[in-house]
N, C-alpha and C positions, 0 to 999 in steps of 0.2 A: 570556549566554543570550539576552537581549532583542535584542542586536545581531545574533546569529545568526538569530533568528526574523524580525527586520525585513529581513534580507537575503533570506530565502526567501519570506516571506509579505507583505511590505510594512509600512508604519508600524504601530506599536502602536495598536490601535483605540480606546483609552480614555484618551488623554492628559489630558482634562479631569477624569477621575476619579482619575488617578494609578495607581500599581502598588504593591500591598502584599502581604506574606506575613503571615498571622495564625495564630499557634500555636494548635493545637486538640488535644483529647484523642483525636480520630479521625484516621485516616491522611491524608486530604486530600480536597479538593473544589474545583472550578473556578469559584468565585464571581467574577463580573465585577469586575475591578480589586482584588479582595481574596481572594487564593487561600488557602484553609484548608490548613494545613501541620502534619503530625504524624508525620514520618518520623524523629524522634528524632536529627536532625542526623547521619544516616548516609548514606554513599554507597550506591547501589543502591536496591532496593525493600526497606526494612527490613534492609539489609545483604546482599541477594541480587541477583545479576545475572540478570535475566530472559532474557538472551540466551545465557548460559553461554559467552560469548566473552572475558570479561575487560573489555570496553569498558564494560559497564554498571556497573562498580564504580568508575569514575573520576568520577562525578558523582551528585548527589542526584536520584533518580528523580522524586520527588513534585514538586519545584520545577519540573523541566523539563516533565514530562508535563502537569501541571495548568496551567502557564503557556502551553503550546501551545494549550490550549483558549480562550485569549483571542481567537485568530483563528478557530478552528474549534470552535464551540459557543457562544461569547459574541458574537463579531462576526457570524459566519454560523451561523444556528440552524435546525434542521430544523422544518418545520411539524408533522410527525407523529413521535411517538416511534419509530415503525417504522423511520424513517431516522436513528436515532441513530448509525449508522455515519459519517454526515457529521461528527459530533463526534469519535467515538473512533478511527476509522481514521486520520483526519488527525492527531489528537493522538499516536497511537502512531507514526505516520510521522515526526512532528516530532522524536521522540527520535533517530532515525537521522540526520536532517538536522543536529541539534545535534552529534552525534558526528562527522559529516563535517566540519562547520565547525571543530571543535576539533582533529581528529586525521587528517583526510584522507578522501577518498571511499571508499577500500578499507575503512577502519575502519567507516564508516557502513553500507556494504553488508554487511560481516560481521555487524554488529549486527542489522540487520533480518532477515538470513538466519537468525541464531541464534534469533530469537523464534519460529520455526516449531515449536519443541519444545512450545509451549503451544497449538497449534491442535488443535481437537477434530474439526472437520468433522461436528458433531452435528446441525445444522439450519441453515436459511438465516439469513444475517445480517440481511436485511430482514425485519422482523416484519409481522404483519397490520395493515392500515391501519384507522384510525378507531375503534380500541378502546384506545388509549393503552398499547400493548404493544410492547416492543422485541424484537429477534431474538436470535440466538446471541451469546454472548460472544466468538465468533471475530471480531466487529467490530474488536477490538483488533489481534491479531497477524496474522490472515489479511487483514484490511483494510489493514494497513501493508504487507504483502508484495504485495498487489494494487497499491497505489500505486507501489511500487518497480518492479513489472513494467510499469506504464503508462509510467513514466519510461524504462525500458529499450526499450520499443516505440517511443516517440517518438524516442529516440536523438539527442537534442539538449538538453543540460542547460540552455542559456540559454532555449530555448523552454519547457522544463518549469518553470523558475523564473518565467518571465513568466506562465505559466498559473496557478501558485499565487498569485502576486501579483495577477493579474487577477481571480481568484475573490474575493479579499478587497476589491478595489476595486469590482467590479461588484455584489456582494451585501453591501456595507458596511452593517452594522446592519440586516440583513434576515433574514426567514425564507425557507426554500427547500424545494423538493421534490427527490425523487430525480432527476427529469428535468432540473431546473434545473442541477444539478451535473454530471451525466453528459453532457448535451448541450453544456454550455459547454466541458468538457474536450475532447470530440470535435471541436467546431467549431474551437477554437484549435489543436488538434493536427493538423487536416487529415486525420483518420482517423476512421472510424466505430468507436468503442470501446464502443458500447452493448452488443454481445454479450459483450465481455470483462467489463464490470461486471456484466451480468446473470448470467453463469455463476458468478462468485465471490460475488455478494451475494444472489442469489435462489434459488440451489441449494446444497445442502450438499456435493456432490461436486466434486473438482477435475478439470479436464479431463485426458485421457490422450492423449499424442502416440503414435500407432500407426504403426510402420514395417512394411512388408512387402517382401521381396525375392522377385522371380520372374523367371526367365530373364535374370538379370543387370540387371534394371531395379528401381530403388528407387521404391516407392510410399509415400504418407504420407496420413494423415487424422487428424482430431481425433475423439475419443470424448467427447462433451459433451452437456449438457442444453439449453443456451441456443440459441434459434433463430438460424440463420445464423452460428454460432460459427466464426470464421476468424482467430484471434489470430496475428499474426506472431511467429515464434520463431527464436532463434539456434541454428544447428547447425553442425557441422564434422566433418571426418574427423580422427582422432587426429594431432596434430602440425600441423594446418592452422589456418587463420584462420576465425573464426566468420562465417557469412553468414546473412541473414534469408531464411526461407521463409514462405509464407503458406498453410498447408493449410486445407482446408474439412472438413466432416464426411463427405465422400466420398473414397474412395481416388483419388489423382491421382499421375501420375508426377512425381518430383522429381529435378532434375539436380544432383547433387553428385559431381563427378568423383572417381573412385576409392573411392566409398563401398561398404562391405561391412557385413554383420551385425556383424562384430567391431570395426570401427573407427569407426562412426558415434557421435558424441557430441553431447549436447544441453546447452544452458546451463541446467542445473538449479540453479545457484547463484543466478541472478537470476530464474528462472522457477519458481514453485511449481506444478509439474505432475507427472503420472505419465508414464512412458515405457514403451512395450511394443514389442518388436521381434519380429516373427513370422518 
């Protein structure tokens, strides 16, 4: 596990303190270098697969999730509890990266996709600032799916790994703000990802990709809350290859040769979005 996390996130941040698991009567907690453990030596989360894919029953959830916090939560810490997503979204995502390292990329992707079953979309993930209050519990599963989407958008796994490692190097043993993390990822990705993070973290609704066909021409837009939302997304015609398009919140013509209402397909496996075809 630690080898997998060091591959993705960089060196374990607390070698001077060591790494320990401490058995407790409660389920678990991410104490720096001394993870509290109470999962009763069971695979999964008290024997349950949170992804319902089967992958979550091949390892002990509490050891993996809480240890992921050594990098995100303990090494990089949010200045305000409102940004607790910096801890929990990345720790949730670390589970799928662990699965990927053990069983392959497809397994990791299946795991993170499966966790959508627990997303509520009840309120924003970012809480109110300056009052010591966190946002929605969607910071776990929705946050993990958001990070997997960012990886998909970047479309370069080595660059994505360098970003994750760079975060832990740049903000080593530091406290951070929302903008520190989002701006760093955008800068290193070479793409303005702020509207993407804003939509998924500051609003409860997921964006909807809206297609419209008129006079043989395909038009497309995003229905979203975040200002300037223009997330690149992968689409194809049935049986074809995925290609990236970058819609805005206004209908614009999209060139996908041979596209019809019946054969347009969107990568909803890697993108947590709604799709509407008019």
